[in-house]
C-alpha positions in Angstrom: 31.6 -4.2 0.8 28.9 -5.2 2.4 26.7 -7.4 0.4 23.5 -5.7 0.3 20.0 -7.8 -0.3 17.4 -6.7 -2.9 15.5 -4.1 -1.8 11.8 -4.2 -2.2 11.1 -0.4 -2.7 9.6 -0.2 -5.7 5.6 0.4 -5.9 3.5 -1.2 -8.7 0.4 0.3 -8.8 -3.1 0.8 -10.4 -5.8 2.9 -10.4 -9.7 2.9 -11.7 -12.4 5.3 -11.0 -15.7 3.3 -9.8 -18.7 5.8 -10.5 -21.2 3.0 -10.0 -22.7 3.0 -6.2 -23.9 -1.0 -7.3 -20.3 -1.4 -9.1 -18.2 -0.6 -6.3 -20.6 -3.1 -3.9 -20.6 -5.8 -6.4 -16.4 -5.3 -6.8 -16.2 -5.5 -2.9 -17.8 -8.6 -2.5 -15.8 -10.2 -5.7 -12.9 -9.1 -3.5 -14.0 -10.6 -0.4 -15.0 -13.9 -2.3 -11.3 -14.1 -3.3 -10.3 -14.5 -0.1 -8.8 -11.2 1.2 -8.8 -10.3 4.1 -10.0 -7.0 5.6 -7.6 -4.9 7.6 -9.9 -2.1 8.4 -11.4 1.6 7.3 -8.7 4.2 8.1 -9.4 8.2 7.6 -6.9 10.1 5.8 -5.7 13.4 5.3 -3.0 14.2 2.3 -0.9 17.1 2.2 1.5 17.4 -1.0 4.5 19.7 -1.4 6.2 21.3 -3.9 9.3 23.7 -4.4 8.2 27.2 -3.7 9.2 28.4 -6.7 6.8 26.3 -9.2 3.9 27.9 -10.3 1.6 25.5 -12.2 0.9 21.6 -11.9 2.8 21.0 -15.5 5.9 22.0 -13.0 4.7 19.5 -10.4 3.8 16.6 -12.7 5.8 13.4 -12.6 6.7 12.3 -16.0 10.3 12.1 -16.6 12.8 10.4 -15.0 14.1 11.5 -11.3 10.7 13.4 -11.1 9.1 13.4 -8.0 6.1 13.8 -5.2 6.4 14.1 -1.2 3.4 13.5 0.7 2.7 14.2 4.4 0.2 11.8 5.5 -2.1 11.6 8.6 -3.9 8.4 9.1 -6.7 8.1 11.5 -7.8 4.0 12.2 -9.9 2.9 15.2 -8.9 6.4 17.3 -5.3 5.8 16.7 -3.1 8.6 14.4 -0.4 7.6 12.4 1.8 9.8 10.4 4.1 9.8 7.7 6.2 11.1 5.0 6.4 9.5 1.6 8.1 10.2 -1.8 7.6 8.5 -5.2 10.4 8.6 -7.9 9.6 7.8 -11.3 12.0 5.3 -12.8 10.9 5.2 -16.4 9.9 8.2 -18.4 5.7 8.6 -18.3 5.5 5.0 -16.5 3.0 5.8 -13.8 2.4 2.3 -12.8 5.9 1.9 -10.7 8.4 3.7 -9.3 10.7 3.9 -6.6 9.2 4.9 -3.2 10.7 5.4 0.5 8.5 6.3 3.6 8.7 6.5 6.7 7.0 7.4 9.9 6.8 11.0 12.0 5.8 12.0 15.6 4.4 15.1 14.7 2.4 15.8 11.2 2.0 19.4 11.6 5.8 20.2 13.1 6.5 18.2 10.0 4.7 20.8 7.8 6.1 23.4 9.2 9.6 22.1 8.8 9.1 21.5 4.7 7.4 25.4 4.9 10.8 26.5 6.4 13.3 24.8 3.9 11.6 25.8 0.4 8.5 23.7 0.1 4.5 24.5 -0.1 1.5 23.4 -0.5 0.1 22.8 -3.2 -2.7 20.4 -2.8 -4.3 18.5 -0.1 -7.2 15.6 0.2 -9.0 13.6 2.5 -10.4 9.9 1.9 -11.8 7.1 3.8 -9.6 4.1 2.8 -11.1 0.3 3.5 -7.9 -1.8 3.1 -7.7 -5.6 1.9 -4.5 -8.1 2.1 -4.2 -10.5 -0.5 -2.0 -13.5 -0.5 1.0 -11.8 1.3 2.5 -8.6 -0.5 -0.5 -7.4 -2.4 -2.7 -4.9 -0.6 -6.2 -3.6 -2.3 -7.8 -0.4 -1.2 -11.1 0.7 -2.1 -11.4 4.5 -1.6 -14.3 7.1 -1.0 -12.7 10.4 -1.3 -14.3 13.7 -0.3 -16.1 15.6 -2.8 -15.1 13.3 -5.6 -16.5 9.6 -5.4 -14.8 6.1 -5.1 -11.9 4.3 -6.7 -9.5 1.4 -6.0 -6.0 0.9 -5.6 -4.4 -2.5 -6.3 -0.5 -2.0 -5.3 2.9 -4.5 -4.9 5.8 -3.8 -3.0 8.7 -5.6 -4.9 11.9 -4.9 -6.6 13.0 -3.3 -9.6 13.7 -6.7 -11.7 9.9 -7.8 -10.6 8.0 -4.3 -11.7 6.4 -6.5 -15.1 5.6 -9.3 -13.5 4.0 -6.9 -10.9 1.8 -5.4 -13.3 0.7 -8.5 -14.5 -0.5 -10.0 -11.3 -2.3 -6.9 -10.8 -4.1 -6.6 -14.3 -5.2 -10.6 -13.7 -6.8 -9.7 -10.5 -8.3 -5.9 -11.2 -10.3 -8.5 -13.8 -11.2 -11.4 -11.4 -12.5 -8.8 -9.3 -15.2 -6.9 -12.2 -12.8 -3.8 -12.7 -12.6 -3.3 -16.7 -10.5 -1.9 -18.5 -11.9 1.3 -19.5 -12.1 2.2 -15.6 -8.5 2.1 -15.4 -6.6 5.1 -14.6 -3.1 6.3 -16.2 -1.6 8.3 -13.9 -3.5 8.5 -10.7 -6.9 9.2 -8.9 -5.3 11.8 -6.8 -3.3 13.1 -10.2 -7.3 14.0 -11.6 -8.2 15.7 -8.4 -5.0 17.6 -8.9 -5.9 19.3 -11.8 -9.2 20.7 -10.5 -8.1 21.7 -7.2 -4.5 22.6 -6.9 -3.6 25.7 -5.6 -0.5 27.8 -6.6 
C-alpha cells in the first residue's frame, strides 16, 4: 500500500448578497486595505447539468450526503479562454458551507456539453457573471461578483482537508466581519441556488 497524503479537496465557502452599490464599494475597499492581492477580472459562463429524468429543482438540489452538482464553466480573462468541469459533493446533510470538490480543465467547452448530453445529462440552468478575484493569504480566495440580470455578491472560499472544515468556517466568518459583511447578508446555500429557483428549466 502507498501512503496517500492528506488531500485538500474539501471546499469551505460562505456567500453573501450585496444589494447596495455603496456597500459593495466599501467592502471592496476593505478587502484591499487588508492587503488582499487582486488577481484580475474574468467573465464566466456556467452551465449546470442534471440527470435527464429529473423534473424539478427539488430533485436536483444538493442536501443529502452524496448529492452533487455538475457544472461546466467557460472563463474569459484578458482574452484567454479556459474551460473546466466541476463537481461538488455534500459531506454532511444540509451543510452548504463545506463539501468535497473535484475540478479539471477541459479543452473544448462545447464538445464536453455534447458529451454530457449524450450520456444521460441535460442542462437545467445557465448563468453569466463577471468576477473580481482577490487572494488573501495563501489559501483564501475572495470573489466579488456582478451577476447578469441579478445583482452583486461575495464569496470567500478555502480549500482544506476534511478535518479542517470547522476551522476554515471560523476563519471565513472573521474575515467577513473585518470587511464589513453583516451576518444578515449571508446566504445559507448559495447565490446560484437563489437564481436557480427563479430561472431553472426542466
